[in-house]
N, C-alpha and C positions, 0 to 999 in steps of 0.2 A: 448529366449525371453527377459530375464533380460538384456542381453547385447544389444539387439536391442533397447530396451526402453532407456537404458542408453545412447546409441549413439545419439538417437534423442534429448534427454534432454541436453546432454553435448554440442551438436552442437549449440543449441540455446544459451546456456550461452557463449560458446566460441566466437560467433559472436559479443557479447557485451563486452567481456573482452579482450582488445587488448594485454595486457601484457603477456598473456599465450596462446593466440589462435594459433599462427603460429606453435609452437613446438608440443603442445599436440594434436591439431586436425590432424596434419599430421601423428602422431604416431597412433592415433585411427583408421584412415582409412587405414593406411598401414597394421595394424594388422587385421582389418576386412576383407581386401582383401585376407588374407591368410586362411580364414576360410574354404573355399571349399576344399583346398588341405590338411587341417589338419584333416578332417573327413575321417577315413579309412573305407572301406566297412565292415571289420570284427568287427569294434567298439572296438578293443583291444587297450590298451594304448601302445604308443611307445614313444621314446625319443622326437620325434617331437610334438606329441599331448600333452605331458607333458609340453614342452616349451610353447606351445600355451596357455595352461591353466594358466600357471604362468603369462604370459603377460596379460591375461584377468583379473586375480586377481589384478595385479598391477594397471591396468586402473580403475577397478570398485572400489576397496578399497581405494588405495592411491590417484588416480585421483579425485574421488568424494570428499575426505577429503580436498584436496588442492583447488579444485574449490569452495567448501563451504567457506573456509577461505578467498579466493580471493573475493567472493561475499560480505561477511561481511565487508571487508575492503573498497570495491569500491562503495557500495550502498550509497544513501543519509544518512546523519547522523540522529540519533534519534531512538526512539522506532520503531521497524519494523512495528507494527500494525498502528502506526500513519503515517509512511511514505506511506504505501500502501493505507490508507484511503485518504490521500491527492491526490494521483495519481488517485484514483477512482473518487473523487470529481471533479477533473479537466477534467475528461473524460465525465462528464454528459453533454448531449446536451443542448444548451440554449433553453429557452422557447420562443414560437412564439405566441404573442397575436394578435388578430384581430385589425386592424387599419382601418381608413376610406379608405385608399388606397387599402388594401388587400380585403376589402369588395367590393370596386368598381370592382376589377378584378373578384371576384366571381360572382357578378351580371351580368357582361358581359358574363361570361361562361354560366350562367343559361339562359340568353336570347338566346344565340346561340344554346345551346343544347336542351332546352325545347321548346321554342316558334318556333325556326327554324324547328325542327323536325315535329312539329304539322302542320305548314303551308306547308312545303314541302310534307307532306303526303297528305294533301288536294289537293295540286297542282297535285300530281301524280294521285290521284283518278279522277280529272277533265280532265287531259290531256291524260291519257292512252287510248288505243283502247277500244271502247265501248263493253259492254257485261259482263257476269259473269267473275269475276277475274280468276278463275281456267280455264275457257274455253279460255280466252285471253292468259294466260301463256302457255297453252298447244297447242295453234295454231302453226302450223309448222314454220312460219317465226319468231315468238317471241321465241319459244323454241330453234330454231337454234341459234339465237343471244345469248341467255342466256347460252346455252350449250358451245358456243365458249368462253364466258367470264368465265365460270366455269373452262374450260380446262386450261385457262391461269391463274387460281387462282385469278382472279379479283373478282369473287363471291366465298366466302368461303363455305366449306361444311355446316356450321351452317346456313348461309344465304340461301343456296340451300334448306335446309330442311324447311325453312320458306316459300319459294316459292312453293315447291312441298311437302307438308306434307303427311303423310301416309293416313290421312283422307282428301280427296280432298276438301271437303266442308269447311274445317277448315282454308283454306288459307285466309289471311286478311292483308291489308296494315298496320293495327295496330301493326302487329308483325315485320314490317320491320324497321331496324335501319336506322339512318340518312345516313350512308355511302351507304347502299343498295339503299335507295331512290334516292340519287344523281346518282348512276350508272343507275338505271332504267329510270330516267328522261332523262338522256343523251342518252340512247341507244334504248329505245322502245317507246318513247312518241312523236316521230316525231318533236322534237324541232330543230330549226335552229341554227347551230353553230354561236355564236356571231362573229362580225368582228375581235375582238381582241383574239378570241379563248376561250377555256374553262378554262384556267388557268391564264389569265391576267386580272387585274382589268379594266373593261370597263370605258369609259369616262362618266362623270356625265350626259351628254346629252342623253346617251343610257339608257332608262328606260324600255326596253322590258323585257318580262318575263325571257327569257334566260339570259339577262344581269344581272338581279337581282339575279338569282340563282348563277351565277358566283360571283357576288358582295358579297353575304353572305359567300361564301367559302373564298374569299380574305380577308374579314373582320375578319373571324375566324383566318386566318393565322397571321394577324396583331395583334390581341389580344393575340394570343399564343406567339408572340414575347416577351411578358412581363412575360412569365411563370417562368423564372429563379428567379425572385423576387416576382412573384404573386402579383404585386402591380401596380396600375394605379392612377395617380394624377387626381384631379377633372377636370381640363380643358381638358385633354386627354380623360377621361371617357365620358365627355359630348359630345365630337366630335364623338367618336366611337359609343356611344349609338344612336345618331341621325342618323348616316349613316346606322347602322343595322336596326333601327326602320323604317326608310323610305322604305328600300327595303322590309321588312317584311309586312308592311301595303299595299304596292303596290301589293304584291303577294297574301296576304290573305284577303285584304279588310279592310275598315275603322273600322269594328267591332272589330278588334284586338287592336285598339289604346288604349282603356281604360284598357284592360288587361295588355298591355305593361307598361302603366303608373303605374298601381298598383304594378307590379313587381319591378319597380324602387324604390318604397318607402317601400316595404315589408321588415320586419326584417329578417335577415339571421342567422340561427343557424350555429355555427362553423363547425359542422359535415356536414351540407349542403354545406358549402363553399368548403371543401375538396372533397366532392362527385362530384360537378360540375367541379371543376378543373381537376379531374381525367378523367371525361367523355370527356371534351374538348381535353385533351391530347390524349386519345385513338382515337378520331375522326381524329385528325391530323395524328397520326401514321398510321392508316388504309388508309387514303387518299393518303399519300405519297407513300405507297406500291402499291396502285391501279394505281396511275398516272404513275409510272414507267412501270407497265405491260401494261397499255393502250397504252402508247407511243410505246412500243415494238410491240404490237399487230397491231397498225395502220400501222407501218412501214412494217411489213411482210404480213399482211392480210387485209390491208386497203380496197382494191377494193371489195373483197368477203364480208367483213363485211358491207360495205356500201350498197351492193346489198341486203343483208339480211334485213337491216334497211328499205330499199326502199320497200321491200315486205310487211313490217308492215304498212307503210303509204298507199301503193297501193296494197291491197290484190289480186286484179284481175290480176296484172302483173305477168307473169311467167318468170322465168329465171333459168339459171344454176349457182349454187353457187360456181363458181370457183373451187378451190382445194378441196372443201368439197365434191364435187360430188353429191350434193343434188339437185334435180329438184323439183320446186314448180310451 
């Protein structure tokens, strides 16, 4: 064990001390490679095992002494404690203070995460099939769509548990995260795919509900494009805020205007800033993963999935769900 520890330590030093690395490191590993053959089953000393022990002592005793001397000669000059203290000081991360620009970015994150989630939840509650939520989610057409999304891991196990909790009456859209709300709106609420699709920013002239849902997602991607610096200047902030605000007010109603205005002026605690930045990042990561799986699912099961969605909109319509072999 002593030898193993010495080899690991000596290798680290050898990589930094070029004047002795090539000869000693080769000798260390050449000797270490002989270890297996030097250990005899009877554990009795032989000339060969004695030779091996002498080589070990040469490396551990003399090698360590020479490496120590080499380190003392090649390290930065001065008292060792002072040298190490300087190195530690230079390794301390710089401090990051809030600025107007970083607060602008955090405000946009909060608008997208907090207000968007609330309005999308209200939109889901208004546009989903009518009836008790548990009954709706358990209906064969809706359950079949969600089951397909679950199998493709578009809906995570945690989200599935929110949709179908152990206590059936406990299901509530208040427990659905923003990513799940987006998936549900797109798949079980009978929304019409925008002309530009679900992933492309619609033209300013398209102010339909579906277009505004896509617009929120695209604005989120645009804001997240500033994540590396977590900073947005005032002119850019004003434009982004206006675009997001307009879409949210159209979706949620004029009653949200004052709440959004208050949010724009509210003082932000630094901890809040980091919290909302992280939430926005997680939303983006989840959405990217879902988009890839949705595209794959549409390519392979597009027709059967569309038929399942059609059954949600037109419950009286009966069909055979393609490869699923489910008849409704």
